[in-house]
C-alpha positions in Angstrom: 51.6 204.9 -32.1 49.3 205.4 -35.0 50.6 205.7 -38.7 51.2 209.3 -39.9 48.5 208.6 -42.4 45.9 208.8 -39.6 46.7 212.3 -38.6 45.2 215.2 -39.8 47.6 217.9 -38.4 51.4 217.4 -38.5 51.9 219.2 -34.8 49.7 216.5 -33.6 51.7 213.7 -35.0 55.2 215.5 -33.7 53.8 215.8 -30.3 52.7 212.4 -30.0 55.9 211.0 -31.4 57.7 213.0 -29.0 55.6 211.7 -25.9 56.0 208.2 -26.9 59.8 208.7 -26.8 59.6 210.3 -23.7 57.8 207.4 -22.4 60.4 204.8 -23.1 63.4 207.0 -22.5 64.8 210.5 -21.1 64.4 212.0 -24.4 64.3 215.6 -24.6 63.1 218.5 -26.9 66.8 219.5 -27.2 67.7 216.1 -28.4 64.7 216.1 -30.7 65.7 219.4 -32.2 69.3 218.2 -32.5 68.3 214.8 -34.2 66.2 217.0 -36.9 69.3 219.4 -37.4 67.8 222.6 -35.8 70.0 225.0 -34.0 67.5 226.0 -31.5 66.9 223.3 -28.6 63.2 224.3 -28.0 62.1 224.9 -31.6 60.1 222.1 -32.1 58.4 222.5 -28.8 57.7 225.9 -30.0 56.2 224.1 -33.1 54.0 222.0 -31.3 52.9 224.9 -28.7 51.7 226.6 -32.1 54.1 229.6 -31.6 55.9 229.0 -34.9 55.6 226.6 -37.6 57.5 224.3 -39.8 58.8 224.9 -43.4 59.0 222.5 -46.3 62.9 221.7 -45.6 62.3 221.7 -41.8 59.4 219.3 -42.5 61.7 216.7 -44.3 64.4 217.1 -41.7 61.9 216.6 -39.0 60.1 213.6 -40.6 63.4 211.7 -41.0 64.5 212.5 -37.5 61.1 210.6 -36.7 62.1 207.7 -38.9 59.6 208.6 -41.5 60.5 207.2 -45.1 58.9 206.7 -48.4 55.1 207.7 -48.7 54.9 208.3 -45.0 57.8 211.2 -45.3 55.9 212.4 -48.2 52.6 212.4 -46.5 54.2 214.2 -43.2 55.8 216.9 -45.7 52.2 217.3 -47.3 50.6 217.8 -43.9 52.9 220.7 -43.5 52.4 222.2 -47.0 48.6 221.9 -46.3 48.7 224.0 -43.2 51.1 226.6 -45.0 48.7 226.8 -48.1 47.2 230.2 -48.6 44.6 229.3 -50.9 42.0 226.9 -51.0 43.1 225.7 -54.3 46.6 225.2 -52.7 44.9 223.2 -50.1 42.9 221.1 -52.4 45.9 220.2 -54.3 47.6 219.1 -51.5 44.8 217.0 -50.2 44.5 215.4 -53.4 48.2 214.5 -53.5 47.5 213.0 -49.9 44.8 210.9 -51.3 46.9 209.8 -54.3 49.6 208.6 -51.9 47.0 206.5 -50.2 45.5 204.7 -53.2 49.0 203.9 -54.3 50.1 202.4 -50.9 46.8 201.1 -50.0 46.4 203.0 -46.8 43.3 205.2 -45.5 43.9 208.5 -45.7 41.8 210.2 -42.6 39.0 212.5 -44.1 39.3 211.2 -47.5 36.0 209.7 -47.7 34.3 212.8 -46.5 36.4 215.1 -48.7 35.2 213.2 -51.9 31.6 213.2 -50.5 31.4 217.0 -50.3 33.6 217.9 -53.1 30.6 217.7 -55.4 26.8 218.3 -54.8 26.1 215.0 -56.8 26.9 212.7 -54.2 24.5 214.2 -51.6 21.6 214.1 -54.1 22.3 210.7 -55.2 22.4 209.5 -51.6 18.9 210.8 -51.1 17.4 209.6 -54.5 18.9 206.0 -54.5 16.7 205.6 -51.1 13.4 207.3 -52.4 13.5 205.5 -55.6 13.8 201.6 -54.8 14.6 199.7 -58.0 15.4 202.9 -60.2 18.4 202.4 -62.8 21.2 204.9 -62.9 19.5 206.8 -66.1 16.1 207.1 -64.1 17.9 208.7 -61.1 19.9 210.9 -63.4 16.7 212.4 -65.3 15.3 213.6 -62.1 18.3 215.7 -61.0 18.0 219.5 -61.4 20.2 220.2 -63.4 20.3 216.6 -64.9 23.3 214.7 -64.7 24.5 211.6 -66.3 23.8 208.0 -65.8 27.6 207.6 -65.6 27.9 210.4 -63.1 25.1 208.4 -61.0 26.7 205.2 -61.3 30.1 206.5 -60.3 28.5 208.1 -57.3 26.6 204.9 -56.2 30.0 202.9 -56.3 31.6 205.5 -54.1 28.8 206.0 -51.3 28.8 202.0 -51.1 32.3 201.7 -50.9 32.7 204.5 -48.5 29.9 203.1 -46.2 27.8 206.1 -46.8 25.0 203.9 -48.5 24.4 200.0 -48.1 22.5 197.7 -50.5 20.5 194.8 -49.6 20.1 191.4 -51.4 17.4 192.9 -53.4 19.5 195.6 -54.7 18.0 198.4 -52.7 19.9 201.3 -51.0 19.8 202.2 -47.7 21.3 204.9 -45.6 23.9 203.9 -43.2 23.2 207.2 -41.2 20.2 209.5 -41.7 22.3 212.7 -41.2 26.0 213.4 -42.0 28.5 215.7 -40.2 31.8 217.0 -41.3 33.1 216.8 -37.8 36.3 218.7 -37.1 38.5 217.7 -40.1 40.2 220.8 -41.7 40.6 219.0 -44.9 36.9 218.5 -45.4 36.4 222.0 -44.8 37.7 222.8 -48.5 35.5 220.5 -50.3 32.5 221.8 -47.9 33.4 225.3 -49.3 33.5 223.6 -52.9 30.1 222.2 -52.3 28.7 225.3 -51.0 29.6 227.5 -53.9 28.1 224.9 -56.5 25.0 224.9 -54.1 25.1 228.7 -54.4 25.3 228.3 -58.2 22.2 226.0 -58.3 20.3 228.5 -56.1 20.8 231.2 -58.7 19.7 228.9 -61.5 16.7 227.8 -59.4 16.0 231.6 -58.9 15.7 232.4 -62.5 14.1 229.1 -63.8 11.9 228.1 -61.2 8.2 229.2 -60.6 7.6 230.9 -57.1 5.3 228.0 -56.0 8.7 225.9 -56.4 11.3 227.9 -54.5 11.5 230.2 -51.7 13.8 233.1 -51.5 14.1 235.7 -48.7 16.5 238.0 -47.0 17.1 240.8 -44.4 19.6 243.5 -44.7 20.2 244.9 -40.9 22.6 246.6 -38.8 23.9 244.5 -35.9 26.5 244.4 -33.2 29.1 241.6 -32.8 27.0 240.3 -29.9 23.6 240.3 -32.0 25.3 238.7 -34.7 26.4 235.8 -32.1 22.9 235.4 -31.2 21.4 235.4 -34.8 24.0 232.6 -35.4 23.0 230.6 -32.6 19.3 231.1 -33.5 20.1 229.7 -37.0 21.8 226.6 -35.7 18.8 225.9 -33.4 16.6 226.4 -36.5 18.8 224.1 -38.5 18.3 221.5 -36.0 14.6 221.8 -35.7 14.2 221.3 -39.6 16.4 218.5 -39.6 14.1 216.7 -36.8 10.9 217.7 -39.2 12.6 216.1 -42.1 13.9 213.1 -40.1 10.3 212.5 -38.9 9.0 212.3 -42.4 9.4 208.8 -43.6 8.4 209.4 -47.7 10.3 211.6 -50.0 8.9 213.1 -52.8 11.7 215.2 -54.1 15.1 216.2 -52.8 15.4 220.0 -51.9 18.4 222.0 -50.6 18.3 224.7 -47.9 20.9 227.2 -47.9 21.7 229.3 -44.6 23.8 232.3 -45.1 24.7 235.1 -43.0 27.6 237.6 -44.2 28.5 241.2 -43.6 28.2 243.9 -46.3 30.4 246.3 -44.6 33.4 246.6 -42.4 32.9 246.8 -38.6 32.1 250.4 -37.9 34.3 252.1 -35.2 33.5 255.1 -32.9 30.0 255.4 -34.4 26.5 254.2 -33.2 24.2 252.9 -35.7 20.7 252.1 -34.8 20.3 248.6 -34.4 16.9 248.2 -35.6 17.5 249.6 -39.0 16.5 247.2 -41.4 15.7 246.5 -44.9 13.9 243.2 -45.5 12.1 241.3 -48.3 10.0 238.2 -47.9 9.2 235.6 -50.4 9.6 237.0 -53.9 6.3 237.5 -55.8 
C-alpha cells in the first residue's frame, strides 16, 4: 500500500487501508470502527462514502488505528484539516504544513511541485523567458519582466523549475521545457495556488490597463443575460477557444515576448426565479479605444 504522503484525500487512504486489510483477512467496518474508538460500527464506512466526515480528534484516532505514527500521522490529520478548512488561507496554511513535513522527513508530497509553481506568476514567466533567452543571465531576464523582478527571484525560480523537472539544462547551460504545456490535473491542493495566481494575474491586468498603450494590450467584454444551459455552452466554447489558442502558440517556434490571456466568465446577479428575461439583452464593448 502506498505511503499516506502520496494521497491527496484522506477518504481515499482510509478506503485503501480497509480494502487491503479486507483482502488479507476477515476485517470488517465494525472492527475498524472499534479499533478507532467509534461507537457506531458503520461510522468509517459513512466517512468513506462521503456521507459524513472526520473531525480532528477522530482523525488522530483513525490514524492510530491504521498504524500511522510520527510525521505520517501528522500528515493524515492535516489532510482531514485541509478538507474541513473553510477559507483558501486556511487550506494554504494546511498544505504548507504538509510541505514542511515532507522537507523535514525527506518525502515527496503529492502536488507539492505544482502547488509551488502556481503560487506565484513569476515561475510561469521565467519558465518561458529562460527558453526564449538562451545564455541570458538572471539580471537580464529580470529586467524584461513586467513588472520587473529581482535577479535573485529569477535565480530562485530557475533552481525550482529545474529541481521540479519543469525545465532542464543542457551541457551548454541553455534551458529547455520538459513539456510544452502544463495542466493542474485533478489535485485539489493545487487549486488553492491556482486561485492565488489568478488573483495576481488579475492585478497585473489592471496595471496593464492603466500603463500600457492600446497597441500593446487587448481588453474587451460583454454583459449579457443568460440561462444555465446557455452558460454551459459558452463555457464549452471558451474551453475550445483556449485549445485553439494553445495550438496556434505551440506551432510558433519563436518567442518575442511572454503574454498572459485571462479568460473570465462570472455572474453579476443572482439567478432570477419566476421571471423571464430576454436572452439576447446584451451590453458589449470591444477593444478599448
